[in-house]
C-alpha positions in Angstrom: 22.6 7.3 -12.3 23.0 9.2 -15.6 25.0 12.3 -15.0 24.0 13.7 -18.4 20.5 14.1 -16.9 21.7 16.1 -13.9 19.8 19.3 -13.0 19.7 21.7 -10.1 17.0 24.1 -8.9 19.0 27.3 -8.2 17.6 29.9 -5.8 19.4 32.2 -3.4 19.7 32.4 0.3 18.5 36.1 0.3 15.3 35.1 -1.6 14.8 32.1 0.6 15.3 34.2 3.8 12.7 36.6 2.5 10.1 33.8 2.0 10.6 33.2 -1.7 11.6 30.0 -3.5 12.1 32.0 -6.8 14.7 30.3 -8.9 15.0 28.0 -11.9 15.8 24.4 -12.8 19.1 24.3 -14.6 20.2 21.4 -16.8 23.9 20.7 -16.3 24.3 19.1 -19.7 24.0 22.7 -21.1 27.4 23.6 -19.5 31.0 22.8 -20.2 32.2 23.5 -16.7 31.5 25.0 -13.3 32.2 28.6 -14.5 29.7 28.3 -17.3 27.1 27.0 -14.9 27.8 29.8 -12.4 27.4 32.4 -15.2 23.9 31.0 -15.8 23.1 31.2 -12.1 24.2 34.9 -12.2 21.8 35.5 -15.1 18.9 33.9 -13.3 19.5 36.0 -10.2 20.7 39.3 -11.8 18.3 41.1 -9.6 20.7 40.6 -6.7 24.1 42.4 -6.4 26.1 39.5 -4.9 23.8 36.4 -4.9 24.6 33.5 -2.7 23.3 30.6 -4.6 21.1 28.0 -2.9 20.7 24.7 -4.5 17.3 23.7 -3.2 16.9 20.5 -5.1 18.9 18.3 -7.5 18.6 15.2 -9.6 21.2 12.7 -11.0 24.1 14.2 -9.0 25.9 12.1 -6.3 25.4 13.7 -2.9 29.2 13.8 -2.3 29.5 16.3 -5.2 26.8 18.7 -4.1 25.2 20.3 -1.1 22.8 23.2 -0.8 25.5 25.8 -1.3 28.2 24.1 -3.4 28.6 22.0 -6.6 32.0 20.4 -6.8 33.7 21.1 -10.1 34.7 17.4 -10.3 31.1 16.8 -11.4 31.7 18.1 -14.9 34.9 16.1 -15.4 33.2 12.9 -14.1 30.2 13.6 -16.3 32.4 13.9 -19.4 34.4 10.8 -18.6 31.2 8.8 -17.9 30.1 9.6 -21.5 32.8 7.2 -22.6 31.0 4.4 -20.8 28.0 2.7 -22.5 24.8 1.4 -21.1 25.5 -1.3 -18.5 29.0 0.0 -18.0 27.5 3.2 -16.5 25.3 1.2 -14.2 28.2 -1.0 -13.3 30.4 2.0 -12.5 28.0 3.2 -9.8 27.9 -0.3 -8.3 31.7 -0.4 -8.3 32.0 3.1 -6.9 29.7 2.3 -4.0 31.2 -1.2 -3.4 34.7 0.2 -3.3 33.7 3.4 -1.4 35.3 5.5 -4.1 35.9 9.2 -3.6 34.2 10.8 -6.6 36.1 14.0 -6.3 39.4 12.4 -7.4 40.7 12.7 -11.0 37.8 11.5 -13.2 40.0 10.1 -16.0 41.9 7.9 -13.5 38.7 7.0 -11.8 37.1 5.7 -15.0 40.3 3.9 -16.0 40.4 2.1 -12.6 36.8 1.1 -13.1 37.6 -0.2 -16.5 40.5 -2.3 -15.2 38.2 -3.8 -12.4 35.1 -4.4 -14.5 34.8 -7.9 -15.8 31.2 -7.8 -17.2 27.6 -8.6 -16.4 26.7 -12.1 -15.4 23.5 -13.8 -14.2 25.5 -15.6 -11.5 29.0 -16.1 -10.0 28.9 -19.6 -11.6 28.2 -18.1 -15.1 31.3 -15.9 -14.7 33.4 -18.8 -13.5 32.4 -20.9 -16.5 33.3 -18.1 -18.9 36.5 -17.5 -17.0 37.5 -21.1 -17.3 36.7 -21.2 -21.0 38.7 -18.0 -21.7 41.7 -18.5 -19.3 42.3 -22.3 -19.4 42.8 -24.5 -22.3 40.7 -27.5 -21.3 39.3 -29.9 -23.7 35.5 -29.9 -24.1 35.1 -33.2 -22.4 36.9 -31.9 -19.3 34.5 -29.0 -19.0 31.7 -31.6 -18.5 33.3 -32.6 -15.2 34.3 -29.2 -14.0 32.6 -27.9 -10.9 32.0 -24.3 -11.8 30.2 -23.6 -8.5 33.1 -24.6 -6.3 35.5 -22.8 -8.6 33.3 -19.7 -8.4 33.6 -19.9 -4.6 37.3 -19.8 -4.9 37.4 -17.0 -7.4 35.1 -14.8 -5.4 36.9 -15.6 -2.1 40.0 -13.7 -3.2 40.2 -12.4 -6.8 36.7 -11.0 -7.7 33.6 -9.7 -6.2 30.0 -9.8 -7.5 27.2 -7.3 -6.9 23.8 -6.7 -8.7 24.9 -8.9 -11.6 28.3 -7.3 -12.2 31.7 -8.8 -11.6 34.7 -6.8 -10.6 38.4 -7.7 -10.0 39.7 -7.0 -6.5 42.4 -4.4 -6.6 
């Protein structure tokens, strides 16, 4: 999920209750924070004195940060922190967040830092990770690597210290 592509269709409950879906798609990348976004919502629905915004549809926003009447301000902080991650790291972040049942409303900076500490990289298999891990962490001569059972070592690593999902490896915390 790319938070930089997030958008919301903003209507109001009053219009909806009167049979109208009148509103507008709003790109969240255009706004610095929740206050800026709400100012735009007010402009869209300036024909109402005290509009109660209704988010009738949204894209690229985790469900835990939005419902039909509320957008959590944590979205903007998380979006900005996610910009520090590149390509596969962003994909890996969502795998990690789901696998660890992460609360996305917590401090975004700390959240991304925790991910970066846990993320070990992208690997075709557990065995590929184990082989790289052995080569980086152990000083074994090349001939010893020929006899090394990376499959069994991977079983041990992923039993306690690491976990693997969708091609990504994470350190257990």
